N, C-alpha and C positions, 0 to 999 in steps of 0.2 A: 075790396074780397077778392079773388079772383077766379073765374069759372073756369077750372077742372075743366082738359084736356076728352074729351069722350071720343073721339072720333079718329079713321090715320086717311089721311088725303089720300089718294093709290097716284092720283090727276103725274105727279115723278116717274113713279115706273112706270107704267104703264106709258110714257114719251122715252123712255130711255128701250119698249121691253122694240116698242117699232120701230127706234133707229135702228135695233139690233136683227130686227129680222129684216130693216128694208139691204143693210149695209150684206146681209148674209143671201138677199135675192140679188145682188148686184153682183156680189163673188161664186157666189158654186158656179154660174157657167163658165168662167174663168174657169178652172181649177183641171185642167189635165190630168187625166189619167190613163198610164202607161199600164196596159197589160197581154198578155195570151188571143190572139188567135185563134181558138182552137174549134175542128170541125169533130163534130160528133163522130165513130166509124161503126163503121157495119159491125156487125158479128159476122166473123167466117170463120169454117169451120176449122181448125186444123193443115185436113187431103186436101181442102179447097186452092191453099199456098203452091201459087209454080215456086216452086224450084229455081226457074233459072230469075226469076231476080234479085237483079244486081246492087240492094242493100244491104249496108254498109252493120253490123251488130254487137253493139260496144256490151258488160255488163257494168254494172256499175254494183261492186261490194258491199257487204254490210259493214266493213270496214275502211269504206271512202273507194274502195280503188277501183279502176277504172282496166279492165279486159275487153280487148280487141283480139280475134283467137286465141283466147287462153292464152296473152298475150298479156303486161301487163305494160301503162302507157305510163308512164313517170305526171303527172299534174300541170308543172310544168312545160311539158313537151306535147299540151292534147291540140292543142291547139294547129303547132307545127306541122302533129301523127294528123291530122282530121285533113288538113292543104293537102298537105301529097298523098295522101287517099281514095281521094273525091271526085277521083277523073274515073274512076275506078269502078265507084259507084255512083253510077251515077239515080239511080232510083229515092239515095234519102237515105237517113241515116234513124232504126233501130234502138231504144238503148230498155234494156233486159235489166231491172233494179231490187234484189232482196231489200224480205223486206225492211229491216231496218236500215237500209243508208239515210241517206241524213239532205234534207231536199241539197238543202245545196253544193251533196256532188252535179246531183243532176242537174242540176241551174246553170256549177258547169259549166260541163258537158254541152247542155243546150246553146250556151253563151258560143261554146268555141264556134259552134257547128258550122249557124248562123251565123259567123261572122266572116268567116270562109266561104259562103256563098250554098249553104244547106238548105231547100230553103222543107225538103219532107224531113220529121221530127215527129216517129213514132215511138210510147212506150208502150211497154209490158208490166208483167208482174212476174 
């Protein structure tokens, strides 16, 4: 007569978990996470903002259109437009975003500005 199997051998399971742990510990430092370097702004009252600033002001509307001084800029011409105006506005870029604008539209404007050399980008609501 054969004895019944009463115990579960967890040694192979433990070996697998240890191997997976070692693999994760080796791979985790190699992962390169890209992100945005953000500086936390100071709270400034509207009256304290100097009107002499040379800041390029863009508005991203609810329907994901780009407005510069009230005129619409096409998505295809965005980078060329920023390139042509960046010398007139050395203090950077201010993006005013409507509440229902898509994140991708804002990121596209930020990428276009970064590609032409704008280093100071601010967001406003």
